[in-house]
C-alpha positions as CSV (number, residue, x, y, z in Angstrom):
1,M,70.3,65.4,129.0
2,K,73.3,63.4,127.6
3,T,71.9,63.9,124.1
4,K,71.9,67.7,124.5
5,V,75.4,67.8,125.8
6,T,76.6,65.6,122.9
7,V,74.9,67.8,120.4
8,I,76.4,71.0,121.9
9,V,79.9,69.4,122.0
10,L,79.6,68.2,118.4
11,A,78.4,71.7,117.3
12,A,81.3,73.4,119.0
13,L,83.8,70.9,117.4
14,L,82.3,71.5,113.9
15,T,82.4,75.2,114.4
16,C,86.1,75.0,115.3
17,L,86.9,72.9,112.3
18,W,84.9,75.3,110.0
19,A,86.8,78.3,111.4
20,V,90.3,76.6,111.1
21,S,89.9,75.0,107.6
22,P,90.5,78.2,105.6
23,A,93.7,78.9,107.5
24,L,95.0,75.4,106.8
25,A,94.1,75.7,103.1
26,Q,96.1,78.9,102.8
27,K,99.3,76.8,103.0
28,K,98.9,76.1,99.2
29,K,101.2,77.9,96.9
30,G,100.2,80.2,94.1
31,H,97.3,82.6,94.0
32,T,94.4,81.6,96.2
33,G,90.8,82.2,96.2
34,G,88.6,83.1,99.1
35,L,88.7,79.6,100.6
36,G,92.4,79.0,100.0
37,E,91.8,77.3,96.6
38,A,95.0,77.4,94.6
39,R,94.3,79.4,91.4
40,I,96.1,79.8,88.2
41,Q,95.3,83.2,86.9
42,F,95.6,83.6,83.1
43,N,96.6,87.2,83.2
44,V,99.5,87.0,85.7
45,S,100.6,83.4,86.1
46,S,103.9,82.2,84.8
47,A,104.2,79.6,82.0
48,N,105.4,77.0,84.6
49,N,102.2,77.4,86.6
50,L,99.9,77.7,83.5
51,A,101.3,74.3,82.4
52,K,100.0,72.7,85.6
53,A,96.4,73.3,84.6
54,P,94.3,70.6,83.0
55,G,94.6,70.5,79.2
56,I,97.5,73.0,79.1
57,T,100.8,71.8,77.7
58,K,104.1,73.7,78.1
59,Q,103.7,74.9,74.5
60,I,100.2,76.2,75.1
61,A,101.3,77.9,78.4
62,E,104.1,79.7,76.6
63,A,101.6,80.7,73.8
64,I,99.2,82.1,76.5
65,C,102.0,84.2,78.0
66,K,103.0,85.5,74.5
67,Y,99.4,86.3,73.6
68,R,98.7,88.3,76.7
69,E,102.0,90.3,76.3
70,E,101.0,91.2,72.7
71,K,97.2,91.5,72.9
72,G,96.6,92.3,76.6
73,P,94.6,90.6,79.3
74,F,91.9,88.0,78.9
75,K,88.5,89.2,79.9
76,K,86.3,86.2,79.3
77,P,86.8,82.4,78.9
78,D,86.2,82.5,75.2
79,D,89.2,84.8,74.8
80,L,91.4,81.8,75.4
81,L,90.3,80.4,72.0
82,K,92.3,83.1,70.3
83,V,95.5,81.5,71.7
84,P,97.2,79.2,69.2
85,G,96.8,75.6,70.3
86,I,93.6,76.1,72.4
87,T,90.6,74.4,70.8
88,A,87.1,74.1,72.1
89,E,88.0,70.7,73.6
90,V,91.1,72.1,75.4
91,L,89.0,75.0,76.7
92,K,86.5,72.5,78.1
93,Q,89.4,70.7,79.9
94,I,90.8,74.0,81.3
95,N,87.3,75.0,82.6
96,P,88.2,78.7,83.1
97,Q,86.2,80.6,85.6
98,V,85.7,84.4,86.1
99,G,86.4,85.5,89.6
100,T,84.5,88.1,91.6
101,E,86.9,90.9,90.5
102,G,86.8,89.8,86.8
103,D,90.0,87.8,87.0
104,L,90.1,84.7,84.7
105,Y,91.4,81.6,86.4
106,T,91.4,77.8,86.6
107,V,92.7,75.4,89.2
108,P,95.7,73.1,88.9
109,R,95.5,69.4,88.1
110,P,95.2,67.2,91.3
111,G,98.6,66.8,93.0
112,E,100.2,69.8,91.3
113,E,102.0,72.3,93.5
114,L,102.1,75.8,92.2
115,E,105.2,77.9,92.4
116,D,105.1,81.1,94.4
117,E,104.6,84.2,92.1
118,E,104.7,87.9,92.7
119,D,101.3,89.5,92.3
120,A,100.8,91.7,89.3
121,P,101.4,95.4,90.0
122,L,98.3,97.4,90.7
123,S,97.2,99.7,87.9
124,P,96.6,103.3,88.7
125,S,93.1,104.3,89.9
126,K,90.8,105.9,87.4
127,C,89.3,108.1,90.1
C-alpha cells in the first residue's frame, strides 16, 4: 500500500516539474524555440547575438549581416558557406539547424546571454 502511494506522489511531482520547466526556460533572452531553448536566428539576429554562437567571431557575425542584407535570407545550412570567413570547419562548429518553419538557427555558446531583439516584421501573405 505504501509503495502505491509513493509511486503516485512521485508521478504527481514529476508531472508538475514537467509542466513548469518550459515556463522557467522562457526566462532566457533572445529568440526561443518550443522548449524555451535560446536561439540565434541567422536571418534576423543582430551581429552582437550572432557573435555569441560557437565558431562565429565578431567579424564573421558582421559578414553574415552584410551578406543577408545584400543577398537575402539563408534557406539552408550550406548557404552560410557563401559568407566570407565561414569555412566547412567553422560551419561544423556553428552546427546550424533548420526549424519547423524553415528558419535557420543555432544556439549560443554555454554561458552566453542573448540580448533582446525585436522580431522581424511579418511579410505579407501570399493568399
